[in-house]
N, C-alpha and C positions, 0 to 999 in steps of 0.2 A: 800136615798138621806139626808134625816134629820139628821143621825147621821156624815156624811160625814160634813154637815155645821157645825153641833156642835162643831166637832174637833177643825174646823178651827176657831171658835169665842173664844174657851174658852182659856183663858191664858197658858203659863205654869206653874205650882206650884211656882217655885222661882221668878216669874216676878207677879203672882198675891200678892205676899207679897209687893212688891214694890208700886203697887197699891191702896194699904190702906195708904200710906205714906199722911201727911198732910203736903204741900209744901208751901213755900212762895209765897204770891200772885204776885210778879214781881220783876224786875231785881234790883231796888233800895233795895228792901227789902230785896233781898239774898245779897246785897252788905253789908249793915248795919249787918246783919246776921253775916257774915262773919268777918267783923270788931271787932263785939263783942266777937266772939267765939276765933277767931285767932290771934287777936292784932297784934303784933308786928312780928308774923312770916313772912317770906319771902311769895309773892304772885304770883306776875310778875318778869320775868328775863328777858329781851332781850340783853342773854349773850354775842352775839358776838357785842354788842354797848356800854356793860358795865353799863347796866341801868338798876334798877331794883329800886320796890316799894314794901313795906309790905302790910298787909291788911288794917290796919288802915290809912296808907300812901294814898293807892290807894281811897279808900274811899274819906277822906279828900281832896284829888287833884281832884277827879271827882266832888266834889260838889263845889270847887271852882271856876272849869271851867263852869260848869253849871251856877253859880250865875253871871258870866261875860257873859256869851252867851244868858241869859234870858235878861242882861239889854240891849245887843244888839236887842233885840226882836224876839230873839228863845223862842218859847212856845210850850203850848201841843198842836199838830197835825201839827207843822211846819216840812216839809220836808228839810232833811239836807243831802248832798253829802258830801260824804268823799274819797279824792281822796288822800291816803297818804301811803306810802311802810310800812315794819314792823319796826315800831319803838313805843317807849311807848306814844306818843302822840296818838296813833290809840286808843288801849283799854280805854285811860282816855275820849276820845272825845266820843267815844261810850255809855259807860256809862253814860257820862254827860247826853246826850241826854236820855238816857233811865231816867234818874232822874226827867228832865223837860218834859218827856211823849212826846219828838218830835221824827219823825221817820227819822230812818237812813238810807241812801243810798248807802252803798258801792261799789264802782265803780274801774273796772280794772285798774291799773297804767300803764299799756300799751295800754290803749284806743288812738285813735285816735281822731283828733278836730269832724269827723265828728260821730265816735260812741259815744262821750260824750255830744254833743249836742242833739242826739237821746234819750239818759238818762233824762237828764237836763230838757227836754221838757216833753218828757213821765211821769218822775215822780214828775212834778210841783216841781221843785228844787228852794227853797227860799232862802237858805243859801248853802255856800260851804267852808268846811274846808279841804284846798289843800297844800300840800308840795310844797317848793319852786320848786322842779326840775319839778314839771310837771304844773306850774302856764301857761306857755307860752301856751301850748295846752290847757288848759281851758279857757283862753282867746282869743284863735283861734275860739274855737267852737261857740263864740259869741250866748250863750244860754239866755243872759237876765239876768244874775245876777247881781246884783248891788254889783259894789266892795266895797262899803260901808259892803256888808254882806258876804264879802269874807275874810273867816282867813286864814290867810298863816304862815303854819308850816314851821321853818328853819330860814332861813336869812332874817329880816325883810324887808320891801321895801316900801318908801312912798306910801300913796292913799291905802293900806290895811291894815285891822286889824291884828295886830301880834299877834299869839298865845300866845309867850311867856309873853307878857304885858297881854293881857286878863289873864292869869293864877297867874301872880303876884297880880293883882288888886282884884282877885276873895276871896270870903267869904266859908270858908271850912264848917260854920255853918250854910248854905243856905238850907234853905227845901222851895220846891214849895207851892204854893196854893193848888193845885189841889193834892188830892192822885192819884196814878197810880195802876188800876185794870189790871186782869192776860188777860183780852180780849180785852186791847188797843192795837193798832198797834204798832212795834217797828222798823219793817225791811221793805223794800222792797228790796229783795233781786234780783236781776238779772240774769236769767239763762241763759246760753249761746246759742244763735239762730242759729243750726243747721238745722233746718228746715225753719227758719223765723225770724223775727224780735226777740230779747230777748226780755222774758216776764218777768215783776216784781212780784217776789213771794212774798204774804204778811204775814208776821209771826208775832205773837202777843207776847206779854211777856211772857204769858201762853208757849208758844210754846218755850220760850228759857230757862225757870225754868226748865221745864220736859228735854230738849235736854242736858243740863248741869248735873243735878241731877241724871238721869236715870244711866248713867255711873258711876257717884261715889258711887250710891247705888249696882250697880252690882257688883263693886271690893272695898270692903271695906280695911281700912288701907291703900288706896292710898297715895303716899310718892310725886310722883312729875309726871307732862305730859310732853312731849316734842311735841311741835307744830312747824312744817317746812313749813306749808302751807302759802301763801299770805294771806293778813288779810282781803282782799276781798272775800274769800271763806268762808264758814260758820263754818269749822273745826276750826280755832284758835277762833272764836267767842264761840262756844259750849264748847271748851276746857277749855275757861276763868271763862265760868260758872260751869263747873266741877270743878275746884280749889276752887272756891269761896265756892261752896256748902259743898266739901270734906276738904281744909283747906290743899289740896295740892299747891305744887310750881307748876307754869307753865313755862316752857321756852321758847321762841320764838327764833328762828333762824332768821337772815337774808331771809333764803329762802332754798328752797329744795335742797339738794348736795348729793348724793350717795357717793361721795366719802370721806364727811366728817361724814357722818351717823354714824359710828361704834364710832369713837371718840367721838363723841355727849353723845351717850347711855353710853360711859363708864365714860365720866366726868363729867356728868350730872347726873348718876346714875338714870338715867328715868326707870319710871312704866310703863305707860302707853304713848302707840305711833302707828301711822300708819308704817305698813311694806312696804318699797316700793320693789315692784316687782324685779327692774332692780337690785338690789342686789345680788340677787342668782345669777345672772351673773357673779358676781368678784369672781376669784380664793379664795378658803378657806385659813383662817389664823386663827392664834392663837387668835386673839383679836375677834373672830366671837361670843364666849362664855363670854367674859368679860364685863357683863352689868346685869343689877339687873331689869331687865323686867320682872313686873306682865304678861302682858297680849300686844301681839302684834296684833292690828286690821287688819283684810284683807279685800280685796274685789276682787271677780273674781278669787280667787287663788283655783288651783287644787288641788285634792286630794296629788299628789305627791310634788306639792309646798310645800305644810302644815306639808307634813312629814319632808322635808328637812329644811324648818325653824325651826322646833322644833327639829332637832338633830344638826344644825349647831349654832343654837343661844341659846339652852337649854332654852328656852322659850315657853311658850304656846301661840298659835295663835288661834283665832275664827277668822269666817266670820261677816261680818256686811254688810248688805245693807240699804242702807239710800238714801234719795233723800235731795233736798233743801227744797220740800214742805212737808215732813213727818221727815225730820231728821232720826233718829233710826225708820226701818220699820221691819227688819227680822234679826235674828241674831242667833248663835249655843250658847246655855246658856253655862256660865262657868263650872257648875256642871255637865254638858252631858260629859257622858263617852262611848256613843255610837259610835262605830266606824262607823257607817253607816250614822251619822251625818256629818261626816266629807268629804267635797266634795260638800255638800249642802248649801245653805243659812240658814237653820236651820227653827225656829219659829217665829212667830211674837212677838216681843218684849213688854214689858210692855206698856199699852196702846195704844196696836196696835191689829185692828183683820182684819184678809185677807183673801180675798177669789180668788178663781183662775174660770173665767167666760169665755162662749162663745161668738161669737159675736152676739148673742141676749140678752146677760147679763145674761143667766144661769150657774148656777155652774157646771162645769164639774168634772166627776170621777176620782178618782188617774189613776196618769198615763198619764192622756190625756193633752195637752198642751194648754193654755188659757192664757187671759190678768189678770195681777194682780191687783186687788182692793185692796186699805188701807183705812182703818178707823181709829177713834179713837180721844181721849183727847189731846190736843195741837197740829194738824196738823196746815197746813196751810188754811188761810180763802180764798184763792181765788188768780187771778191775778189780779193785780192793774189795771184796766180801759179796761178791758179785759172781758166783760159780755157774749160774745159768746162763747169763749175759757170755761169758767167757766159754760156755761150751759151744755156742751158738755163733760167737763172731771170731773166734779163734781156731782154724780147721786145720790141723797137721802143721802148724808154725807158719800159718796162712795169716793175716789180719784183713778181714772182710771191713772196707772202709765206709760202706753204705753209698759212695759215689758213682754214679755212671759217668763211663769212659766208653771212647773207642779209639782204636790205635789205625794211623795210615799205613799207607804200603811201605813209607820209609822207617816206620817203627816210632814215629812220634803220637805220644798220648794226647788227647783232647778230653777236657771234662765235657760231659754234657749235662749234670747235674746231679741233684740227690735222689735217691730211689724214693724215700719218701716225701720230695717236693716236686710231683712230677703230677701234670695235671692231665684229665684225659676227657678230651671233647669230642664226640661223635666218634668215637674209635680211635681218634689221634692222640698221641703221647706229646706233650708240651712239655718241657723242660723250663721252669719257672727261670732259672738260670740264664738262659738264652733270652728271655723277654726283657729281665732286668737289665740285662747287660745293655739291649738295644735302646731301650727307655733312657739310661744314663749317660749314653752316647749322644742324646740332645742336649744343646746349650740349655743351661737353665736348670736342668733336673740334677739335683746333689745325690738323690738317693731314691731307690724305688723297691718296692717288694710286691711280688707276684704271689697270689693264691687262688685256689680254687674255690667257686662258687656252684654249690648244687645246683642242677639244673634239670628240670623232669622230662626234657624233649633230648638234650644233649649230653646227658649224664653227668658234665661239670663244664663250668665257662671260666673264663679267664677274667681276673679282677687286679688292678694294678693301683696300688698307694704310691703316691710319687709327695715328692719331697722337694721344695725347690730350693737353689741357692740363693743365697743374700743377694739382695737388689732385683731379682725377678719377682713377679706377678702372677696371678692366675690371667690377667690380661695380656702380659708379655709372653707367658707359656699359654698359650688357650687350650681348649680339649680338641678344635681342629688339628693343631699343631701337633700334638702328641699322638693323633690319629693319623695323620697325614707320613709323619716320622716314622710309625710302625708299619703302616702299610707299604712303605719303600722298601723296607728291610727283612719284612715277616710274612711269612705265609698267610693267608688269609683268615686259616684257623686257628693262627695262633696269636692276632691281632685283640689286645685286651677288649673285652665287651663292657667292662666297667671301671670306671677311672675315679677314685677318691684322692683328693687333695689332704696332705697332713701337714700339719706345722714341725712336730718332730714324730721321730720313733722312738722306741725303747728297744733297747739295744742287749744282748747277751752280753757274759763276761767275755767271751771271744770276740766283741764289737762286730757282733750280725746282728742284723734285724730281729727282732724275737715275732716270728711270725705268729706263733702260739698265742702271742698275748693280743696281736691285731684282731685275732678271730674269737678268742674265748668269750664266752658269754654272750657272742653276739645272736641272735637269731634267725637276723634276716641280714646276710651279707651284703645285699643289695643296697640296703638304706645309706643315705648319705653320697651316692656315687651316682653319677650318670652312665646312663645305659645306651650305648650307641645302636641298640638295635632298635628299640621304642622310641629313641630319641628324647628321653626324658631325665629330669633328676629325681632320683628315688629317695 
């Protein structure tokens, strides 16, 4: 047992070198370093909007806004909500708050008034930076934010502070009185509430410095980063930090688009980018390999999917397992050429140590399934105003991820599924994730969501909701096709008994299928699905 634990706690050799690096203390320190080192080189480019800034201009603009916000009363520790779409004002506002030592609270732009009210009150919001598009919803929330403390991005309106006016009157030489340390809170980043109300993840400056610097150090000579996620995700934020640390240009799109993705790769000459799984469902074209990608990052990619990506797009792909609470947790090192690593999540990343434990908190043996626990420098400090949850999920510095993993004899970590996303059928445990991955390997299925259906004889049965890719129909991807595909790749007890076709899924802010909404208020989950046992539509 001692050797097993020791193997889990020791860093990979290439990661150990990164851990010896001396990093800037805070976000403003990284920003100043970037301006000094990279000057007038392009830093950020919202290419679909025609808005860009150099490293020097980004620093100066952020300091100007910081000085203006400071005059309004934003200071160290002030909680400020950001309700803005993907436009250049977002990173400027985020960096300005970092300069002041204020706390940024990114908010999902599609939030309802009820959802906004919860976030504003739960996070103790004092100021709000909001785009004109979302102003009416923000005001409807009636969350007690003083109109004088509301900064409006976009078209000016009487009674509110105009972002453009504040920026024009700002001072690029502004320096706050108090210095910012690494342990100071920077973000309260809300996670999607799939099993309850959203929780605010507390991320300090050290969290963001490491989240940005580690990818930069793992990929020397990085030229450009493509960010196509909404700015309320953590991805654009850490990608901005990666660009600031490395000198790479970060390109931000208006949003995700599989149709536009290959064109972006080619025209932006992107080096580092998340790979969108649905891209593999599109027909192969000559454009596939017209890119300069140094690394595709992937999540939950099967061995076959990774092989297809490298063949079609002629670029390396590596698995990256991370969470809002830990940023990068586990990955396959770039210098790893072991074929047995492909299909796994890899090994703990820099500054990360991992354990797989049983229900009593004891380490399990290789090959056994247990809960993944993560610890290390720069992980989150807990959930905001959630002492009971913190006591449950943070144990002696270890974060209980809620994900089921196993570790093979070589030390590679493999994800099995979520603890709360397991189906128990006739005494057998079935990971919904495994069934979903098998379903999505079938040509024509773009997305799948697997849930448990209560059953008097077998405790639970497996039901799969499937969304077909564009151009496919229920005739071309029939029930018999789905059943035969699953039968060839899954044990009999794992094969879905019930199949339901859906036109669209509802997604959480973290872009996962909102399974809780699929089953919420449904008295009988068998209705509208095909039953392969009784061979009828219900």
